[in-house]
Each structure stands twice: as structure tokens, then as C-alpha cells.
TORKOL-4160 file (C-alpha; in steps of 0.2 Angstrom, whole numbers, padded with zeros to 4 digits, m for minus):
70
<pt num="1" X="0500" Y="0789" Z="0673"/>
<pt num="2" X="0485" Y="0779" Z="0679"/>
<pt num="3" X="0489" Y="0761" Z="0679"/>
<pt num="4" X="0473" Y="0755" Z="0686"/>
<pt num="5" X="0462" Y="0744" Z="0675"/>
<pt num="6" X="0447" Y="0751" Z="0667"/>
<pt num="7" X="0432" Y="0742" Z="0674"/>
<pt num="8" X="0416" Y="0738" Z="0665"/>
<pt num="9" X="0402" Y="0725" Z="0666"/>
<pt num="10" X="0395" Y="0716" Z="0651"/>
<pt num="11" X="0379" Y="0708" Z="0656"/>
<pt num="12" X="0363" Y="0708" Z="0646"/>
<pt num="13" X="0350" Y="0709" Z="0660"/>
<pt num="14" X="0358" Y="0722" Z="0671"/>
<pt num="15" X="0352" Y="0740" Z="0671"/>
<pt num="16" X="0365" Y="0754" Z="0668"/>
<pt num="17" X="0362" Y="0760" Z="0685"/>
<pt num="18" X="0366" Y="0743" Z="0693"/>
<pt num="19" X="0382" Y="0741" Z="0682"/>
<pt num="20" X="0388" Y="0758" Z="0687"/>
<pt num="21" X="0385" Y="0754" Z="0705"/>
<pt num="22" X="0395" Y="0738" Z="0704"/>
<pt num="23" X="0409" Y="0747" Z="0695"/>
<pt num="24" X="0409" Y="0761" Z="0708"/>
<pt num="25" X="0410" Y="0749" Z="0722"/>
<pt num="26" X="0424" Y="0739" Z="0714"/>
<pt num="27" X="0434" Y="0756" Z="0711"/>
<pt num="28" X="0431" Y="0761" Z="0729"/>
<pt num="29" X="0437" Y="0744" Z="0735"/>
<pt num="30" X="0453" Y="0745" Z="0724"/>
<pt num="31" X="0456" Y="0763" Z="0730"/>
<pt num="32" X="0454" Y="0759" Z="0748"/>
<pt num="33" X="0464" Y="0743" Z="0749"/>
<pt num="34" X="0479" Y="0750" Z="0740"/>
<pt num="35" X="0479" Y="0743" Z="0722"/>
<pt num="36" X="0496" Y="0736" Z="0719"/>
<pt num="37" X="0500" Y="0732" Z="0701"/>
<pt num="38" X="0513" Y="0719" Z="0696"/>
<pt num="39" X="0525" Y="0732" Z="0690"/>
<pt num="40" X="0525" Y="0742" Z="0706"/>
<pt num="41" X="0531" Y="0728" Z="0717"/>
<pt num="42" X="0550" Y="0730" Z="0719"/>
<pt num="43" X="0561" Y="0715" Z="0714"/>
<pt num="44" X="0569" Y="0705" Z="0728"/>
<pt num="45" X="0587" Y="0710" Z="0731"/>
<pt num="46" X="0599" Y="0697" Z="0725"/>
<pt num="47" X="0604" Y="0684" Z="0738"/>
<pt num="48" X="0621" Y="0683" Z="0745"/>
<pt num="49" X="0631" Y="0669" Z="0736"/>
<pt num="50" X="0639" Y="0664" Z="0753"/>
<pt num="51" X="0622" Y="0663" Z="0761"/>
<pt num="52" X="0615" Y="0653" Z="0747"/>
<pt num="53" X="0629" Y="0640" Z="0748"/>
<pt num="54" X="0627" Y="0639" Z="0767"/>
<pt num="55" X="0608" Y="0636" Z="0766"/>
<pt num="56" X="0611" Y="0623" Z="0752"/>
<pt num="57" X="0625" Y="0614" Z="0763"/>
<pt num="58" X="0614" Y="0614" Z="0778"/>
<pt num="59" X="0599" Y="0606" Z="0769"/>
<pt num="60" X="0609" Y="0594" Z="0759"/>
<pt num="61" X="0619" Y="0588" Z="0774"/>
<pt num="62" X="0614" Y="0571" Z="0782"/>
<pt num="63" X="0608" Y="0572" Z="0799"/>
<pt num="64" X="0620" Y="0570" Z="0813"/>
<pt num="65" X="0618" Y="0554" Z="0824"/>
<pt num="66" X="0614" Y="0558" Z="0842"/>
<pt num="67" X="0628" Y="0560" Z="0854"/>
<pt num="68" X="0632" Y="0544" Z="0864"/>
<pt num="69" X="0631" Y="0552" Z="0881"/>
<pt num="70" X="0612" Y="0557" Z="0878"/>
């Protein structure tokens, strides 16, 4: 299934040859740069709940006072 958008130009003062050239350039750019649609990006894996709790605790904790010997 082709999921790429169908490109077209709607401009009154552009010749059909110019419009075709622009569309061809855009299609070539998309093809060469590897078009990635929103549905082809894999979902992020679920975060470990223990890791989430540790990150939250580390951010929510108040900073430690400096050691007296420093």
C-alpha cells in the first residue's frame, strides 16, 4: 500500500510543466530522504515502573547540603 501523500500544485499563474517539475522534485526529495509517516514510527516501549519511581524520587528530592569537611 502506498502511504505517501499525492502531491499537486494549485496555482493560477504556473504552467503545467512548471507544476510537474516542482511536484517531481518534491517526490524525489521524499523518496531520497526516506519519508516516514506517522503510522510507521514504532511506539515507545513502556517505561519500567521502578525506573519511573526512581526518576521521580530523584527529581522531587531536596538537594543535599554540602558535607561539613568540604
